[in-house]
C-alpha positions in Angstrom: 32.6 -20.2 70.7 32.1 -16.6 69.5 28.8 -15.3 70.6 27.9 -14.0 67.2 28.2 -17.4 65.7 26.0 -19.2 68.2 22.7 -18.4 66.4 24.0 -19.8 63.1 25.1 -23.0 64.7 21.7 -23.4 66.5 19.8 -22.7 63.3 22.0 -25.1 61.4 21.3 -27.9 64.0 17.6 -27.3 63.7 17.7 -27.4 59.9 19.6 -30.8 59.8 16.9 -32.3 62.1 14.0 -30.9 60.1 10.6 -32.5 60.2 9.0 -34.0 57.1 5.6 -33.2 55.6 5.6 -36.3 53.3 2.4 -38.3 53.5 2.8 -41.7 55.2 3.6 -44.2 52.5 1.7 -47.5 52.3 2.2 -49.9 49.5 -1.1 -50.2 47.6 -2.7 -53.6 47.6 -1.9 -55.8 44.6 -5.0 -55.8 42.3 -4.5 -59.5 41.2 -5.8 -62.9 42.3 -3.8 -64.9 44.8 -3.0 -67.7 42.3 -2.8 -68.2 38.5 -5.6 -69.8 36.7 -3.2 -72.4 35.2 -0.6 -73.8 37.6 2.8 -74.3 36.1 4.8 -77.5 36.1 7.7 -78.0 38.4 6.4 -75.9 41.2 8.9 -77.5 43.6 11.9 -77.0 41.3 14.7 -74.8 42.6 14.9 -71.4 41.0 18.2 -70.8 39.1 20.1 -67.9 40.7 21.5 -66.6 37.4 20.8 -66.7 33.7 23.8 -69.1 33.1 22.0 -71.7 35.3 18.9 -71.4 33.1 20.4 -71.1 29.6 22.9 -73.9 29.6 23.9 -74.0 25.9 27.5 -72.8 25.7 27.1 -70.9 22.4 24.0 -69.2 23.8 25.8 -68.2 27.0 28.6 -66.7 24.9 26.1 -64.7 22.9 24.3 -63.5 26.0 27.5 -62.4 27.6 28.5 -60.6 24.4 25.2 -58.7 24.5 25.6 -57.8 28.1 29.0 -56.4 27.3 28.4 -54.6 24.0 24.6 -54.0 23.5 24.1 -50.3 23.0 20.6 -50.2 24.4 21.8 -51.7 27.7 24.7 -49.3 27.7 22.3 -46.4 27.4 20.3 -47.8 30.3 23.4 -48.0 32.4 24.3 -44.4 31.6 20.8 -43.4 32.6 21.5 -44.9 36.0 24.7 -42.8 36.2 22.7 -39.7 35.2 20.1 -40.3 37.9 22.8 -41.0 40.5 24.5 -37.6 39.6 21.1 -35.8 39.9 20.5 -37.4 43.3 24.0 -36.3 44.4 23.2 -32.7 43.4 19.9 -32.7 45.2 21.4 -34.4 48.3 24.2 -31.7 48.4 21.5 -29.1 49.0 20.8 -30.5 52.4 24.2 -29.4 53.7 25.7 -25.9 53.7 28.4 -25.1 51.1 31.4 -23.4 52.6 33.2 -21.1 50.2 36.5 -19.3 50.5 36.3 -15.6 49.5 38.8 -12.9 48.6 37.8 -9.4 47.8 39.3 -6.0 47.1 37.3 -2.8 47.3 38.4 0.8 46.4 36.1 3.7 47.1 36.1 7.5 47.2 34.0 9.3 49.8 33.2 12.9 50.3 34.8 14.2 53.5 34.3 18.0 53.1 32.9 20.0 50.2 36.4 20.4 49.0 38.0 17.1 50.1 37.5 13.5 49.2 39.1 10.4 50.7 40.2 7.3 48.8 39.9 4.0 50.7 41.4 0.6 50.0 40.0 -2.5 51.7 41.2 -6.1 51.4 39.2 -9.0 52.7 39.6 -12.8 52.9 37.3 -15.2 54.7 35.1 -18.3 54.7 31.3 -18.1 54.3 28.0 -19.8 53.7 25.8 -18.3 51.1 22.0 -18.8 50.7 21.8 -22.0 52.7 18.2 -23.0 53.3 17.4 -24.0 56.8 15.1 -26.9 56.2 12.7 -26.6 59.1 9.7 -28.1 57.2 11.6 -30.7 55.2 11.2 -29.2 51.8 14.8 -29.9 50.7 14.7 -33.3 52.4 11.6 -34.3 50.5 13.2 -33.2 47.2 16.3 -35.3 48.1 14.1 -38.3 48.9 12.3 -37.9 45.6 15.6 -37.7 43.7 16.8 -40.9 45.6 13.6 -42.8 44.6 14.0 -41.7 41.0 17.6 -42.9 41.0 16.5 -46.3 42.4 13.7 -46.5 39.8 16.3 -46.0 37.1 18.4 -48.7 38.5 15.4 -51.1 38.4 14.8 -50.0 34.8 18.3 -51.1 33.9 17.7 -54.5 35.5 14.5 -54.8 33.5 16.3 -53.9 30.3 19.0 -56.5 31.2 16.4 -59.3 31.6 14.6 -58.3 28.4 17.9 -58.3 26.5 18.8 -61.8 27.8 15.4 -63.1 26.7 15.7 -61.4 23.3 19.1 -62.9 22.6 17.8 -66.4 23.7 14.7 -66.1 21.4 16.8 -64.9 18.5 19.3 -67.7 19.0 16.5 -70.3 19.1 15.1 -68.7 15.9 18.5 -69.2 14.2 18.8 -72.8 15.3 15.2 -73.5 14.2 15.8 -72.0 10.8 19.0 -74.2 10.4 16.9 -77.2 11.2 14.2 -76.2 8.7 16.9 -75.6 6.1 18.2 -79.1 6.7 14.8 -80.6 6.2 14.2 -78.4 3.1 17.6 -79.5 1.7 16.7 -83.2 2.2 13.3 -82.6 0.5 15.0 -80.9 -2.4 17.4 -83.8 -2.8 14.5 -86.3 -2.6 12.5 -84.4 -5.2 15.5 -84.1 -7.5 15.8 -87.8 -7.5 12.1 -88.2 -8.0 12.1 -85.8 -10.9 15.0 -87.6 -12.6 13.3 -91.0 -12.1 10.1 -89.6 -13.6 12.1 -88.3 -16.6 13.4 -91.9 -17.2 10.0 -93.4 -16.7 8.5 -90.9 -19.1 11.1 -91.7 -21.7 10.2 -95.4 -21.5 6.4 -94.6 -21.6 5.6 -95.6 -18.0 4.8 -92.0 -17.0 3.1 -89.3 -19.0 4.0 -85.6 -19.5 1.6 -84.5 -16.7 3.5 -86.7 -14.2 6.8 -85.1 -15.3 5.4 -81.6 -15.0 4.1 -82.3 -11.5 7.5 -83.6 -10.4 9.1 -80.5 -11.8 6.7 -78.2 -10.0 7.4 -80.0 -6.7 11.1 -79.7 -7.2 10.9 -75.9 -8.0 8.7 -75.4 -5.0 11.3 -77.1 -2.8 14.0 -74.8 -4.2 11.9 -71.7 -3.6 11.2 -72.8 0.0 14.9 -73.5 0.6 15.8 -70.0 -0.8 13.2 -68.3 1.4 14.4 -70.1 4.5 18.0 -69.1 3.8 17.0 -65.5 3.4 15.1 -65.7 6.8 18.2 -67.3 8.4 20.5 -64.5 7.1 18.1 -61.9 8.5 17.8 -63.8 11.8 21.6 -64.0 12.2 21.9 -60.2 11.5 19.2 -59.5 14.2 21.1 -61.7 16.7 24.4 -60.0 15.9 22.7 -56.6 16.4 21.5 -57.7 19.9 25.0 -58.8 20.8 26.3 -55.4 19.8 28.8 -57.0 17.4 27.4 -56.8 13.8 29.4 -59.0 11.4 30.7 -61.3 14.1 30.1 -64.9 13.1 27.6 -67.2 14.9 28.9 -70.7 15.6 27.3 -73.0 13.1 26.5 -75.8 15.5 24.3 -78.7 14.4 22.1 -78.6 17.5 18.7 -80.1 17.3 16.0 -78.1 19.1 15.2 -81.3 21.1 18.6 -80.9 22.9 18.0 -77.2 23.8 15.7 -77.7 26.7 16.2 -75.1 29.4 16.3 -75.7 33.2 13.0 -76.1 35.0 11.5 -72.8 36.1 8.7 -72.6 38.8 6.2 -69.9 38.4 5.5 -69.5 42.2 2.7 -67.3 43.4 1.6 -64.0 41.9 2.7 -62.1 45.1 6.3 -63.0 44.3 6.1 -60.8 41.2 6.2 -57.7 43.5 9.8 -58.7 44.6 11.0 -60.4 41.4 9.9 -58.0 38.7 12.2 -55.0 38.3 9.6 -53.0 36.4 7.2 -53.4 39.4 9.9 -52.3 41.8 10.7 -49.3 39.5 7.0 -48.3 39.5 7.0 -48.4 43.3 10.1 -46.2 43.5 8.4 -43.7 41.2 5.3 -43.8 43.4 7.5 -43.1 46.5 9.2 -40.2 44.6 5.7 -38.7 43.9 4.8 -39.2 47.5 7.9 -37.2 48.6 7.1 -34.4 46.1 3.8 -33.9 48.0 5.9 -33.2 51.1 8.0 -30.7 49.2 4.8 -29.0 47.8 3.3 -28.8 51.3 6.4 -27.3 52.8 6.2 -24.5 50.2 3.3 -23.0 52.2 5.6 -22.4 55.2 8.3 -19.8 55.7 11.7 -20.4 54.1 14.7 -19.2 56.0 18.0 -18.8 54.2 21.3 -18.2 56.0 24.2 -16.2 54.7 27.2 -15.9 57.0 30.8 -15.0 56.7 33.9 -14.7 58.9 37.3 -13.5 57.9 40.0 -10.8 58.0 40.1 -7.3 56.6 42.7 -4.6 56.3 43.5 -1.5 54.3 46.7 -3.0 52.9 47.1 -6.4 51.3 50.3 -7.1 53.3 48.4 -6.3 56.5 46.1 -9.3 56.1 49.0 -11.7 56.9 51.2 -9.6 59.2 49.0 -9.2 62.2 47.6 -5.8 61.5 44.3 -7.1 60.2 40.8 -6.8 61.8 38.5 -9.8 62.3 35.2 -9.3 60.6 32.0 -11.4 60.4 28.5 -11.1 59.0 25.4 -13.1 59.9 22.3 -12.4 57.8 19.3 -14.8 58.0 16.5 -14.1 55.6 12.9 -15.1 56.1 10.5 -15.5 53.1 6.8 -16.0 53.8 4.5 -16.7 50.9 1.5 -14.4 51.0 0.1 -14.0 47.6 1.4 -15.8 44.5 -1.8 -16.3 42.5 -2.4 -19.8 43.7 1.0 -21.2 42.6 1.7 -23.2 45.7 -1.8 -24.6 45.8 -1.5 -25.6 42.1 1.9 -27.2 42.8 0.4 -29.3 45.7 -2.6 -30.3 43.5 -0.1 -31.3 40.8 1.9 -33.4 43.2 -1.2 -35.1 44.5 -2.4 -35.9 41.0 1.0 -37.3 40.1 0.9 -39.5 43.1 -2.5 -40.9 42.0 -1.0 -41.5 38.6 1.9 -43.3 40.3 -0.6 -45.5 42.1 -2.4 -46.3 38.9 0.9 -47.0 37.1 2.1 -49.3 39.9 -1.2 -51.2 39.8 -1.1 -51.5 36.0 2.5 -52.8 36.2 1.3 -55.6 38.6 -1.7 -56.5 36.5 0.5 -56.5 33.3 3.0 -58.8 35.0 0.2 -61.1 36.2 -1.3 -61.3 32.7 2.0 -62.0 31.0 2.8 -64.9 33.4 -0.7 -66.2 33.0 -0.4 -66.1 29.2 2.9 -68.0 29.3 1.6 -70.7 31.6 -1.6 -71.1 29.6 0.3 -71.4 26.4 2.9 -73.8 27.7 0.5 -76.6 28.3 -1.3 -76.1 24.9 2.0 -75.9 23.0 3.2 -79.2 24.5 -0.2 -80.8 23.5 0.3 -79.4 19.9 3.8 -80.8 19.7 2.6 -84.3 20.8 -0.2 -84.2 18.2 2.1 -82.8 15.5 4.7 -85.6 16.2 1.9 -88.2 15.6 0.9 -86.4 12.4 4.5 -86.4 11.2 4.9 -90.1 11.9 1.7 -90.8 10.1 2.8 -88.7 7.1 6.0 -90.7 7.0 4.1 -94.0 7.0 1.7 -92.6 4.4 4.7 -91.7 2.1 6.2 -95.2 2.5 2.9 -96.9 1.7 2.4 -94.6 -1.3 5.8 -95.3 -2.6 5.2 -99.1 -2.4 1.9 -98.7 -4.1 3.6 -96.6 -6.8 6.3 -99.2 -7.3 3.6 -101.9 -7.8 1.8 -99.7 -10.3 -1.3 -99.3 -8.0 -0.9 -95.6 -7.3 0.1 -92.8 -9.7 3.0 -90.4 -9.2 0.7 -87.5 -8.2 -0.2 -89.4 -5.0 3.5 -89.8 -4.2 4.0 -86.0 -4.7 1.0 -85.2 -2.5 2.4 -87.5 0.2 5.8 -85.8 0.0 4.3 -82.3 0.2 2.2 -83.3 3.2 5.3 -84.7 5.0 7.4 -81.6 4.3 4.7 -79.4 5.7 4.3 -81.6 8.8 8.0 -81.6 9.5 8.2 -77.8 9.1 5.3 -77.3 11.5 6.9 -79.6 14.1 10.1 -77.6 14.1 8.1 -74.3 14.4 6.2 -75.7 17.4 9.4 -76.8 19.1 10.8 -73.3 18.5 7.6 -71.8 20.0 8.0 -74.0 23.1 11.6 -72.8 23.7 10.6 -69.2 23.1 7.7 -69.7 25.6 10.2 -71.0 28.2 12.5 -68.0 27.5 9.5 -65.6 27.9 8.7 -67.2 31.2 12.2 -66.4 32.4 11.6 -62.8 31.4 8.1 -62.3 32.8 9.0 -63.8 36.1 11.7 -61.1 36.6 14.8 -62.5 35.0 17.6 -63.2 37.4 16.8 -63.6 41.1 20.3 -62.6 42.2 21.2 -60.0 39.6 24.9 -59.7 38.8 26.5 -56.3 38.8 
């Protein structure tokens, strides 16, 4: 090895093995209880390893897959990952020297005597390293680590967006199916009230019913028509919202007659709160951001120490272009390390270190908040699940009672014991009870979907 190049090689070796001034990272303790206040059912159930194993309805699976393929918000999240990956690649490249090929031509005129000047031509070609920082104190390494953690945080954010999108599509689909069921009930009610109105007309013409009974029957019929129109408007809007989530506006949704009772999802155990740290991508993203802030402290600390930049070049030179390649050239080299030691910069380095330290504390608080938010969301879902099921059981009994009440009232009306206003009141109460029962079943399915989301979505995320 040429003696002049040995110092550069030695310095380069030291730079690649630089020390680090990053603070030792320790994961903060999770500021949550060790268990949920309300234990979930099916604690021994096996966790599904994909969303397909949890959402088993074929049409819902088709819609979720369409959303994963075409949803623009998810596409933006994926592009953010690519952006962060590119930024990390740029930062990582700074840890290694960039070797450039150079070619130069120089023509100069020098004064040889008071009356004589000399023109000189010089051609040069070579390879060189320009401005490479020898990372003795780990500044560049810390910046590279921070960029890596930011990239990983962006990846986790994409997984979080994916889980949210899957849940949103499922909830929107349940809403469409619930509205279809409510429209069916409203249609049956309208048909029943049309028959009742026609019967009241005939009875009024024969003198069995009065004008007040006919007007009440007409009001009930128009109320049923208004409710049906409102539900159809809601259904059209719900379908549009679902199509937007799938990224395919205008694409039809399969009009399946699926009762909500047959849309139960697979059992999903809640597990322990500590599992949220590994399952929730938003918590993992917060921890990666915390690690990035930790690495930035190391970079800020390293700024207090000298920075050494290396510029070196080796090549060929000759006064004639043809001489560079015919053996008449001269070998030339240059080695110019530069040392920069901060002395007085008006407290800039101290302020940067303080800033990095504060941002790390912010990162700790955001990480802890993410954990507490996750714990609260799961607790809310578990607490609601039991009460929703109790509501459904009670509402089913109410609906059955309202059906029996209507049957009894109709029999009393046929025997002339009850008036038609009692029949109309019983019909109205049954319609309201049936609508509330469908809404509670919808709420139960939405609650199960939300549980999938707040527990972290997929446990083996697909690429």
